[in-house]
C-alpha positions as CSV (number, residue, x, y, z in Angstrom):
1,X,30.9,-68.6,66.0
2,X,34.6,-68.1,66.9
3,X,36.4,-67.5,63.6
4,X,39.8,-67.8,65.4
5,X,39.2,-71.1,67.1
6,X,42.1,-73.2,65.9
7,X,40.8,-76.0,63.8
8,X,43.4,-78.4,65.2
9,X,42.2,-77.8,68.7
10,X,38.5,-77.2,68.4
11,X,35.6,-79.7,68.2
12,X,33.6,-77.1,66.2
13,X,34.4,-76.0,62.7
14,X,32.6,-73.0,61.2
15,X,32.2,-72.0,57.6
16,X,34.7,-74.4,56.2
17,X,34.7,-74.0,52.4
18,X,33.6,-76.9,50.1
19,X,34.1,-76.4,46.4
20,X,33.2,-78.9,43.7
21,X,35.5,-78.1,40.8
22,X,36.0,-79.7,37.4
23,X,39.3,-81.4,36.8
24,X,41.4,-81.1,33.6
25,X,40.2,-84.7,32.7
26,X,36.6,-83.7,33.1
27,X,36.0,-85.3,36.5
28,X,35.4,-83.5,39.7
29,X,37.4,-82.7,42.9
30,X,36.3,-81.3,46.2
31,X,33.8,-82.1,48.9
32,X,36.1,-83.5,51.6
33,X,35.8,-82.0,55.1
34,X,38.7,-81.6,57.5
35,X,37.0,-83.8,60.0
36,X,34.1,-86.2,60.1
37,X,30.9,-84.6,61.5
38,X,29.2,-86.3,64.5
39,X,25.8,-84.9,64.0
40,X,25.4,-83.9,60.4
41,X,26.5,-80.6,58.8
42,X,25.0,-77.2,58.1
43,X,25.9,-76.4,54.5
44,X,25.1,-72.9,53.2
45,X,25.8,-71.0,50.0
46,X,28.7,-68.5,49.8
47,X,26.5,-65.6,50.9
48,X,24.7,-67.6,53.6
49,X,21.3,-67.1,52.0
50,X,20.6,-70.7,50.9
51,X,20.9,-73.7,53.3
52,X,21.4,-76.9,51.3
53,X,19.5,-80.0,52.4
54,X,20.9,-83.4,53.0
55,X,19.1,-85.9,50.7
56,X,18.0,-83.2,48.3
57,X,21.3,-81.5,47.5
58,X,24.0,-83.8,49.0
59,X,24.7,-87.0,50.9
60,X,27.2,-87.1,53.8
61,X,29.5,-90.1,53.6
62,X,31.9,-90.0,56.5
63,X,33.9,-86.8,56.0
64,X,32.8,-86.5,52.3
65,X,30.0,-84.5,50.9
66,X,28.6,-86.1,47.8
67,X,26.3,-84.3,45.3
68,X,22.9,-85.6,44.4
69,X,21.7,-85.7,40.8
70,X,19.4,-82.7,41.3
71,X,21.6,-80.7,43.6
72,X,21.4,-76.9,43.8
73,X,25.1,-76.8,44.8
74,X,27.2,-75.2,42.0
75,X,30.2,-76.9,40.3
76,X,33.1,-74.7,39.3
77,X,33.8,-75.3,35.6
78,X,37.3,-74.7,34.3
79,X,36.0,-72.5,31.5
80,X,35.4,-69.7,34.0
81,X,39.1,-69.3,34.9
82,X,41.1,-71.5,32.5
83,X,41.4,-69.6,29.2
84,X,43.2,-70.1,25.9
85,X,46.7,-68.4,26.0
86,X,46.5,-65.2,24.1
87,X,50.2,-64.3,23.9
88,X,49.9,-61.4,26.3
89,X,53.0,-60.9,28.3
90,X,51.1,-60.4,31.6
91,X,49.7,-63.9,31.2
92,X,53.0,-65.7,30.8
93,X,53.4,-66.5,34.4
94,X,49.9,-67.9,34.6
95,X,50.4,-70.5,31.9
96,X,49.7,-74.2,32.3
97,X,51.9,-77.1,31.2
98,X,51.7,-77.3,27.4
99,X,51.5,-73.6,27.1
100,X,48.2,-73.4,25.4
101,X,46.1,-72.3,28.4
102,X,46.5,-69.9,31.3
103,X,44.6,-69.4,34.6
104,X,42.8,-66.1,34.9
105,X,43.1,-64.4,38.3
106,X,39.6,-65.3,39.3
107,X,38.5,-63.5,42.5
108,X,34.9,-64.6,42.0
109,X,35.8,-68.2,42.9
110,X,34.0,-67.7,46.3
111,X,30.7,-67.9,44.4
112,X,31.3,-71.6,44.0
113,X,32.4,-72.2,47.6
114,X,29.7,-73.3,49.9
115,X,30.4,-73.3,53.6
116,X,30.1,-76.1,56.1
117,X,29.7,-75.8,59.9
118,X,29.7,-78.9,62.1
119,X,31.0,-80.5,65.3
120,X,33.3,-83.5,65.3
121,X,35.1,-85.8,67.7
122,X,38.3,-86.2,65.7
123,X,41.8,-85.7,67.1
124,X,44.1,-83.7,64.8
125,X,47.4,-85.6,64.4
126,X,49.1,-83.7,61.6
127,X,51.2,-80.6,61.8
128,X,50.5,-77.9,64.4
129,X,52.5,-74.7,64.9
130,X,54.6,-74.3,68.0
131,X,54.6,-71.4,70.4
132,X,57.4,-69.0,69.8
133,X,56.6,-66.5,72.5
134,X,59.8,-67.2,74.4
135,X,61.7,-65.8,71.4
136,X,59.9,-62.4,71.7
137,X,60.5,-61.3,75.3
138,X,60.0,-57.6,74.8
139,X,56.7,-58.1,73.0
140,X,55.4,-60.6,75.6
141,X,56.4,-58.2,78.4
142,X,54.4,-55.4,76.8
143,X,51.4,-57.7,76.3
144,X,51.6,-58.9,79.9
145,X,52.2,-55.6,81.6
146,X,50.2,-53.2,79.5
147,X,50.9,-49.9,77.8
148,X,51.3,-49.6,74.1
149,X,52.5,-52.2,71.5
150,X,53.3,-50.8,68.1
151,X,52.5,-53.6,65.7
152,X,53.7,-53.4,62.1
153,X,52.6,-55.8,59.2
154,X,54.9,-55.7,56.2
155,X,54.4,-57.9,53.2
156,X,52.6,-58.5,49.9
157,X,49.0,-58.6,48.8
158,X,48.1,-61.4,51.2
159,X,49.2,-59.1,54.0
160,X,47.3,-56.2,52.5
161,X,44.1,-58.2,52.7
162,X,43.0,-58.9,49.2
163,X,40.0,-61.3,49.0
164,X,39.1,-61.1,52.7
165,X,35.3,-60.5,52.6
166,X,35.4,-57.7,55.2
167,X,38.8,-56.2,54.5
168,X,39.1,-52.6,55.5
169,X,42.9,-51.9,55.6
170,X,45.1,-48.9,54.9
171,X,47.8,-50.6,52.8
172,X,50.3,-49.6,50.1
173,X,50.1,-49.1,46.4
174,X,53.2,-51.0,45.1
175,X,53.8,-48.5,42.2
176,X,53.7,-45.3,44.3
177,X,54.5,-46.6,47.8
178,X,51.7,-44.4,49.0
179,X,48.8,-45.5,51.3
180,X,45.3,-46.3,50.0
181,X,42.2,-47.9,51.5
182,X,41.5,-51.5,50.5
183,X,37.8,-52.3,51.2
184,X,35.6,-55.3,50.7
185,X,32.0,-55.7,51.9
186,X,30.4,-59.0,51.5
187,X,29.2,-61.8,53.9
188,X,30.6,-63.0,56.2
189,X,32.5,-59.7,56.4
190,X,35.8,-61.2,57.7
191,X,38.6,-58.7,58.3
192,X,42.0,-59.2,56.8
193,X,44.3,-61.4,58.9
194,X,46.4,-58.4,60.3
195,X,43.2,-57.0,61.7
196,X,42.2,-60.4,63.1
197,X,45.6,-60.7,64.8
198,X,45.6,-57.1,66.2
199,X,42.0,-57.4,67.5
200,X,42.7,-60.8,69.1
201,X,45.8,-59.4,70.9
202,X,43.7,-56.4,72.1
203,X,41.0,-58.7,73.5
204,X,43.5,-61.0,75.2
205,X,45.6,-58.2,76.7
206,X,43.1,-55.6,77.8
207,X,45.7,-53.4,79.5
208,X,47.7,-53.1,76.3
209,X,46.8,-50.7,73.5
210,X,47.6,-52.3,70.1
211,X,48.7,-49.6,67.6
212,X,48.5,-51.4,64.3
213,X,50.0,-50.4,60.9
214,X,49.6,-52.4,57.7
215,X,52.2,-51.8,55.0
216,X,51.3,-54.7,52.8
217,X,51.5,-54.0,49.0
218,X,50.0,-56.1,46.3
219,X,52.6,-57.4,43.9
220,X,55.5,-56.6,46.1
221,X,58.7,-58.6,45.9
222,X,61.4,-59.1,48.5
223,X,63.5,-56.5,46.8
224,X,60.6,-54.0,46.9
225,X,60.5,-54.8,50.7
226,X,64.2,-54.0,50.9
227,X,63.8,-50.8,48.9
228,X,61.0,-49.3,51.0
229,X,61.6,-50.7,54.5
230,X,63.0,-47.5,56.0
231,X,60.5,-45.3,54.2
232,X,57.4,-47.3,55.1
233,X,58.3,-49.0,58.3
234,X,60.9,-46.8,59.9
235,X,58.7,-43.8,60.9
236,X,56.3,-46.1,62.7
237,X,59.0,-47.3,65.2
238,X,57.4,-50.7,65.7
239,X,57.9,-52.9,68.7
240,X,57.0,-56.0,66.7
241,X,57.1,-56.3,62.9
242,X,55.3,-59.2,61.2
243,X,57.2,-59.8,58.0
244,X,55.3,-61.8,55.3
245,X,57.0,-61.7,51.9
246,X,57.7,-64.6,49.5
247,X,54.7,-65.5,47.3
248,X,55.9,-63.1,44.6
249,X,59.3,-64.8,44.6
250,X,58.1,-68.4,45.0
251,X,60.9,-69.9,42.9
252,X,63.7,-67.9,44.4
253,X,66.7,-69.8,45.9
254,X,66.1,-70.1,49.7
255,X,69.5,-68.7,50.4
256,X,68.6,-65.5,48.6
257,X,65.3,-65.3,50.3
258,X,67.0,-65.7,53.7
259,X,69.4,-62.8,52.9
260,X,66.5,-60.6,51.7
261,X,64.5,-61.1,54.9
262,X,67.6,-60.5,57.0
263,X,68.3,-57.3,55.1
264,X,64.7,-56.1,55.6
265,X,65.1,-56.8,59.3
266,X,68.4,-55.0,59.5
267,X,66.9,-51.9,57.8
268,X,64.0,-51.9,60.2
269,X,66.4,-52.2,63.2
270,X,68.4,-49.2,61.9
271,X,65.4,-47.1,63.0
272,X,64.1,-49.3,65.7
273,X,67.0,-51.2,67.3
274,X,64.7,-53.0,69.8
275,X,62.2,-54.2,67.3
276,X,61.3,-57.9,67.4
277,X,60.1,-59.9,64.4
278,X,57.6,-62.6,63.6
279,X,58.4,-64.1,60.2
280,X,55.5,-65.6,58.3
281,X,55.8,-68.1,55.5
282,X,53.3,-68.0,52.6
283,X,50.4,-70.3,51.9
284,X,50.5,-72.8,49.1
285,X,49.9,-71.5,45.6
286,X,48.1,-73.3,42.8
287,X,50.7,-75.8,41.6
288,X,48.8,-76.6,38.4
289,X,50.6,-73.6,36.9
290,X,54.1,-73.9,35.5
291,X,55.2,-70.9,37.5
292,X,54.4,-72.6,40.8
293,X,54.8,-76.2,39.9
294,X,58.4,-76.2,41.2
295,X,58.4,-73.7,44.0
296,X,60.7,-73.3,47.0
297,X,58.2,-72.0,49.5
298,X,58.8,-75.0,51.8
299,X,62.5,-74.4,51.9
300,X,61.8,-70.7,52.4
301,X,59.9,-71.6,55.6
302,X,62.9,-73.6,56.8
303,X,65.0,-70.5,56.1
304,X,62.7,-68.4,58.3
305,X,62.9,-71.0,61.1
306,X,66.7,-70.9,60.8
307,X,66.7,-67.1,61.3
308,X,64.5,-67.5,64.3
309,X,66.7,-70.1,65.8
310,X,69.9,-68.0,65.4
311,X,68.7,-64.5,66.1
312,X,67.3,-63.0,69.4
313,X,63.9,-61.4,69.2
314,X,62.7,-63.4,66.2
315,X,60.0,-66.1,65.9
316,X,58.5,-67.8,62.9
317,X,54.9,-68.6,62.0
318,X,54.8,-71.7,59.8
319,X,51.8,-70.9,57.7
320,X,53.1,-73.0,54.7
321,X,53.2,-76.1,56.8
322,X,49.7,-75.6,58.1
323,X,48.4,-75.4,54.6
324,X,50.3,-78.5,53.6
325,X,48.5,-80.3,56.4
326,X,45.1,-79.0,55.3
327,X,45.7,-80.3,51.8
328,X,46.9,-83.7,53.2
329,X,43.6,-83.9,55.1
330,X,41.8,-83.9,51.7
331,X,41.0,-80.3,51.0
332,X,41.0,-79.3,47.3
333,X,43.0,-76.2,46.4
334,X,39.8,-74.6,45.1
335,X,38.5,-74.8,48.7
336,X,41.3,-72.7,50.2
337,X,41.9,-70.1,47.5
338,X,40.5,-66.6,47.0
339,X,41.6,-66.2,43.3
340,X,42.5,-69.7,42.0
341,X,46.1,-68.6,41.9
342,X,47.8,-67.5,45.2
343,X,45.5,-65.6,47.5
344,X,43.6,-67.0,50.6
345,X,39.9,-67.1,50.8
346,X,38.2,-66.3,54.2
347,X,38.9,-69.7,55.6
348,X,42.6,-69.4,54.7
349,X,42.7,-65.9,56.1
350,X,41.6,-67.4,59.3
351,X,44.4,-70.0,59.0
352,X,46.9,-67.2,58.7
353,X,45.6,-65.5,61.8
354,X,45.2,-68.8,63.8
355,X,48.8,-69.8,63.0
356,X,50.3,-66.4,63.9
357,X,48.3,-66.3,67.2
358,X,49.5,-69.8,68.0
359,X,53.1,-68.7,67.3
360,X,52.5,-65.9,69.8
361,X,51.1,-68.3,72.4
362,X,47.5,-67.2,72.1
């Protein structure tokens, strides 16, 4: 299976998460596929060990999977991750409206996500990312003509690779600004999206050696990115830097976000004047929480696109808009999350990589 086949172009979708989750009212959400299968669906458990049976475990109604009374498919109950607020300061930002409950950072949510593979004949008519390769002439020349491309990834925990099932990244400890190894090892062993992108570039451009460096740091803010840009990015002398901050400042004014990203770029250019940039907007967080209910991430994406339109050597990867389209197609948030809060699961890691590669013209 091709994990990087863009879902908006392909007639085959592999390992699309389906998660049946309890709603606050006691009902259930989840079960809608991106497209309607033409010849049934293969539905397996999160670890691939159990294949669920149509008729026994579920019924397929158009693009919806409906549970049977005796299904073996698990339902995610809110009690696993929605807890009584305990007054702890570290839980303040995780609180729900009303203030009496908060969401735990629940990275075991994948246990409740079964995985669907199927073919379809649908035509995707919602948002798709545009190619921005023309904005990155030096990068494209290196990929075309061969040699070495020094590829830097600079961002937060999503960039570092948290929750990717096969993550094996040297990233950064936000407290010490020192490298450490972030490792995950569970089926289907999907690398973090920086590795997916770097590997895909290497396969597509066989005469180019991709020298990748990941300087993502869990919990990092835009200001952290400013403070450490020259220390962490400067010595690498990148040809292309993929900048992906924003989730940890999701309510910041877009104007401030734009200034912060431009400052990071200027600091990197101080050491690497010819560096080009691909600016990545964050995925959608869980908007049930007060902290994310009124976020500015959509406007932040517009700020990144504005930078790309006004500066040479800059392109934007509209990840946020891709996730908005996926939710409009009927996916539940619990089908795209890796921690119930603000991290991607494997499928969403693939969406990051697919969007970035599309923005590079691949």
